[in-house]
C-alpha positions in Angstrom: 345.5 168.8 170.5 343.7 165.5 172.2 345.6 163.4 173.9 345.5 159.6 174.4 347.4 157.2 176.4 347.5 153.6 174.6 348.0 151.3 177.4 350.4 148.8 176.5 354.0 147.9 175.8 353.2 145.2 172.7 354.9 146.4 170.3 353.2 145.1 166.7 349.9 144.8 167.0 348.7 148.0 168.8 350.9 150.0 166.3 347.2 150.2 164.0 346.1 151.7 167.0 348.7 154.3 167.5 348.2 154.7 163.7 344.6 155.2 163.7 344.6 158.0 166.6 347.4 159.8 164.8 345.1 159.5 161.7 342.9 162.0 163.4 345.3 164.2 164.8 345.3 163.3 168.3 348.7 162.8 170.2 349.6 159.4 171.4 351.6 158.1 174.3 351.9 154.6 174.7 352.6 152.2 177.5 351.8 150.5 180.8 353.8 152.7 183.1 352.0 156.2 183.0 348.8 154.4 184.1 350.1 152.2 186.6 352.5 155.4 188.0 349.4 157.5 188.0 351.1 160.3 185.7 350.4 162.4 182.9 347.5 164.2 181.3 344.9 162.4 178.9 341.8 162.6 177.8 341.5 159.0 177.0 343.0 156.0 177.9 342.8 153.1 175.5 343.2 149.4 177.1 343.7 146.0 175.6 344.8 143.6 178.0 344.0 143.8 181.8 346.3 140.8 182.2 349.2 142.8 181.3 348.5 145.2 184.3 349.7 142.0 186.3 352.6 141.2 184.3 350.5 138.9 182.3 350.3 135.8 185.2 347.7 134.9 187.1 346.8 137.8 189.8 346.7 137.6 193.5 343.5 139.4 195.0 346.3 142.1 196.0 347.5 142.2 192.8 343.7 143.6 191.4 343.3 145.6 194.1 346.2 147.6 192.9 344.9 147.7 189.3 341.8 148.8 191.0 343.1 151.3 193.0 344.6 152.7 189.0 340.7 153.0 187.6 339.5 154.4 190.5 342.1 157.3 190.2 341.8 157.7 186.1 338.0 157.7 186.5 337.0 161.4 186.0 340.4 162.0 184.7 340.2 160.5 181.8 337.8 158.4 179.1 338.1 154.6 179.4 337.9 152.7 176.5 338.2 148.9 176.7 338.9 146.8 173.2 337.8 143.3 174.1 340.3 140.6 172.2 339.6 137.9 174.9 337.1 136.5 177.1 339.9 135.7 179.8 343.7 135.2 179.4 344.6 132.1 177.0 344.5 128.8 179.1 342.9 130.6 182.1 339.6 130.5 181.3 337.2 130.6 184.2 339.8 131.9 186.8 338.1 133.6 190.0 341.0 136.5 190.3 341.1 136.9 186.0 337.5 137.5 186.5 337.8 140.0 189.0 340.7 142.1 186.8 338.4 141.8 183.7 334.9 142.9 185.8 337.1 145.9 186.9 337.9 147.3 183.2 334.1 146.4 182.6 333.2 148.4 185.8 334.8 151.7 184.9 334.8 151.6 181.1 332.9 154.5 179.4 333.3 152.6 176.6 333.3 148.9 175.5 334.4 148.0 172.2 334.4 144.9 170.1 334.9 143.2 167.2 332.5 141.2 166.2 328.8 140.8 167.4 329.5 137.2 169.5 331.9 139.3 171.0 329.4 141.5 173.1 326.8 138.8 173.6 329.7 136.6 175.6 331.3 139.3 177.5 327.6 140.1 178.6 327.2 136.4 179.6 330.2 136.3 181.4 330.5 139.6 183.1 327.4 141.3 185.0 329.5 144.3 185.1 329.6 145.2 181.4 325.7 144.7 181.2 324.1 148.4 180.2 327.3 149.8 179.7 328.4 152.0 176.2 329.3 149.0 173.6 330.2 149.6 170.1 330.9 146.7 167.7 333.0 147.6 164.8 335.1 145.6 162.3 338.0 143.4 163.9 341.1 144.6 162.9 343.4 144.0 160.0 347.4 144.0 160.4 348.0 145.9 157.9 351.3 147.4 159.9 352.8 144.1 160.1 352.2 143.5 156.4 354.6 146.6 155.9 357.1 145.4 158.0 357.8 142.0 155.9 361.2 142.0 154.5 360.3 140.0 151.4 356.9 139.0 149.7 356.5 135.2 148.4 357.1 131.7 148.8 360.1 130.2 150.7 359.3 126.4 150.4 362.3 125.0 149.0 363.9 126.8 151.6 361.9 125.3 154.3 362.1 121.9 152.8 358.9 121.4 151.7 358.3 120.5 148.3 356.7 122.7 146.1 354.0 120.8 144.9 352.4 119.9 148.2 349.3 121.2 149.5 350.5 123.4 152.7 348.4 123.7 155.4 350.1 126.4 157.7 349.3 126.1 161.9 350.6 129.8 162.6 350.9 130.2 166.7 351.0 128.3 169.6 349.1 125.2 170.0 347.2 125.9 173.5 346.1 122.4 174.8 346.6 118.4 174.1 342.9 119.0 172.9 343.9 121.4 170.3 347.4 118.7 168.9 344.6 115.8 168.8 342.6 117.6 166.7 345.2 118.6 164.3 346.4 114.8 164.5 343.4 113.2 163.6 342.2 115.9 160.8 345.7 115.4 159.1 345.5 112.3 159.2 341.9 111.7 158.0 341.7 114.4 155.3 342.3 112.8 151.8 344.1 115.5 150.3 346.7 114.5 147.7 350.3 115.9 148.6 349.2 117.6 152.1 351.8 118.9 154.0 351.6 120.6 157.7 353.6 123.6 158.6 353.2 124.3 162.2 355.0 127.8 163.0 354.7 127.5 167.1 354.9 125.1 169.6 352.7 122.8 171.9 351.8 124.5 175.4 351.7 122.4 177.9 353.2 121.7 181.1 357.0 120.9 182.1 356.1 119.4 185.8 353.1 117.2 184.6 354.1 113.8 184.0 351.5 113.1 181.5 352.4 116.1 180.0 355.6 114.8 179.0 354.4 111.7 177.5 352.1 113.7 175.7 355.2 115.8 174.1 356.8 113.0 173.3 353.6 111.3 171.7 353.1 114.5 169.6 356.9 114.8 168.9 356.8 111.2 167.4 354.0 112.0 165.7 355.4 115.3 163.9 358.9 112.9 162.8 356.7 110.6 160.9 354.3 112.7 159.0 354.8 115.0 156.3 355.1 118.0 158.5 357.7 121.0 158.9 358.0 122.8 162.3 359.2 125.7 163.2 359.2 126.2 167.4 361.7 128.7 167.5 360.5 132.8 167.7 360.1 134.1 164.4 360.5 138.2 164.1 357.3 139.5 162.5 359.1 141.1 159.5 359.8 137.6 158.2 356.0 136.4 158.9 355.6 135.7 155.1 358.0 133.2 155.0 356.0 130.6 156.3 352.5 132.5 155.3 353.5 132.8 151.8 355.0 129.4 151.7 351.3 127.9 152.5 347.9 127.3 150.6 345.4 127.9 153.2 345.9 128.2 156.8 343.5 127.0 160.0 342.5 128.0 163.1 342.7 125.1 165.6 340.7 126.5 168.6 338.3 124.8 171.0 336.3 127.1 172.1 337.2 131.1 173.9 336.4 134.2 172.0 339.1 134.6 169.0 342.5 134.6 167.7 344.7 136.5 165.2 345.1 133.8 163.1 342.3 134.6 160.3 343.0 138.0 160.8 346.3 138.0 159.4 345.7 135.3 157.0 343.3 137.1 155.5 345.4 140.4 155.9 348.3 138.6 153.9 345.6 137.2 151.3 345.2 133.5 152.7 342.2 131.2 152.7 340.9 130.3 156.1 339.5 127.2 157.8 338.3 128.3 161.2 335.7 126.7 163.9 332.6 127.4 164.5 332.5 129.0 168.0 333.2 132.7 169.5 333.8 135.7 166.9 334.9 133.3 164.0 331.8 132.8 162.6 331.5 136.6 162.0 334.9 137.6 161.0 334.7 134.6 158.4 330.8 135.9 157.2 330.1 136.5 153.8 333.3 135.0 152.3 334.5 131.8 150.6 336.6 130.8 153.7 335.3 127.4 155.6 334.0 126.8 158.9 334.1 123.2 160.6 332.5 122.0 164.1 334.9 123.0 166.8 337.0 120.3 168.3 335.6 118.3 165.5 338.6 116.5 163.8 336.5 114.8 160.8 334.5 118.0 160.0 338.5 119.8 159.9 339.4 117.2 157.4 336.4 117.4 155.3 336.9 121.3 155.0 340.4 120.4 154.7 339.5 118.4 151.3 336.8 121.1 150.3 340.1 123.6 150.6 342.0 121.5 148.3 339.8 121.7 145.5 339.0 125.2 145.8 340.4 128.1 144.3 342.6 129.0 147.3 344.3 132.2 145.1 341.3 133.7 144.4 339.8 133.3 147.8 343.3 134.7 149.2 342.8 137.7 146.7 339.2 138.2 148.2 340.4 137.8 151.8 342.9 141.0 151.5 340.2 143.2 150.0 338.2 142.6 152.9 340.6 142.8 155.3 341.6 146.3 153.6 338.2 147.6 155.0 338.8 146.7 158.5 341.2 149.2 158.9 342.4 150.7 162.6 341.3 154.3 161.3 337.9 153.2 160.9 338.1 151.4 164.4 339.4 154.7 165.7 337.1 156.7 164.3 334.0 154.9 165.5 335.5 154.9 169.2 335.9 158.6 169.6 332.2 158.9 167.6 330.5 156.8 170.6 332.7 158.9 173.3 330.9 162.1 171.4 328.0 160.9 171.4 328.4 159.6 175.0 329.2 163.4 176.3 326.9 165.0 174.1 324.2 162.9 175.9 326.1 163.7 179.3 325.9 168.2 178.9 
């Protein structure tokens, strides 16, 4: 039996990848430790997030060197597959050490896989080590594993204190910058949507050390207090996501730049309409659907799309999204990866 190391300790998203390999009869081991300890016998090592190997924090040069030694050790012992989730870790765009870390994974990869055409283009523009490598582009993943883990389904508006007849706009996940918060504030204020209600599940991510960020957090808290909003900043167990998703009419991606986010993939898997920016992979994800795209960073454009969402048939669009997401199976992603590796082996022979 062929053996694959899914080299991550992430407990939720990666389960789909694990199930995909098992569907094709592979024995699957998970975790960072076998890779870093250079132990085990594997045919394939599948990587997701390089930053996990340096403790999810900005690495020092010696940290990068340590990971490179591991990549060198495994070269020739196991095929290296690298799935691109981000250009850089969140909030670290352009960091030189992260660039060196990611470059190493591209340099040693036998196969680089992408969830969109935009991903391949952006990676090759940013990382010279990715140019000329073996790339494949497949569908994005769905969150069917997460969907199965829900303890129930259905709206929880009454329990959340949200008027039942509101038009609920959901922001799921932390806001990564003050620019994202300003985008949300302005768009919500100017959107001509009767009964609009903003549901935010996550925190505003700002430094606790900078004086300016203290006042921004204060401004944000005051704004939320005086608007029609519901905020949940505490950790939400994955099996309880339905409480917020099913209570919403539309889910918004407030990202400004970058490659991607899980938000549209979760939304479509759970059967919700999406409003996303026109940057990165989002147009690829939503291509051919009835979801809406706004100009990146433009609150007036986002507001106009929220107005369009209000008059749209959100339920029907959500059902269409769920059908699209069911085709984004991890089985198909793994099948594409394994087929590409076999083609590579045939070419080498």
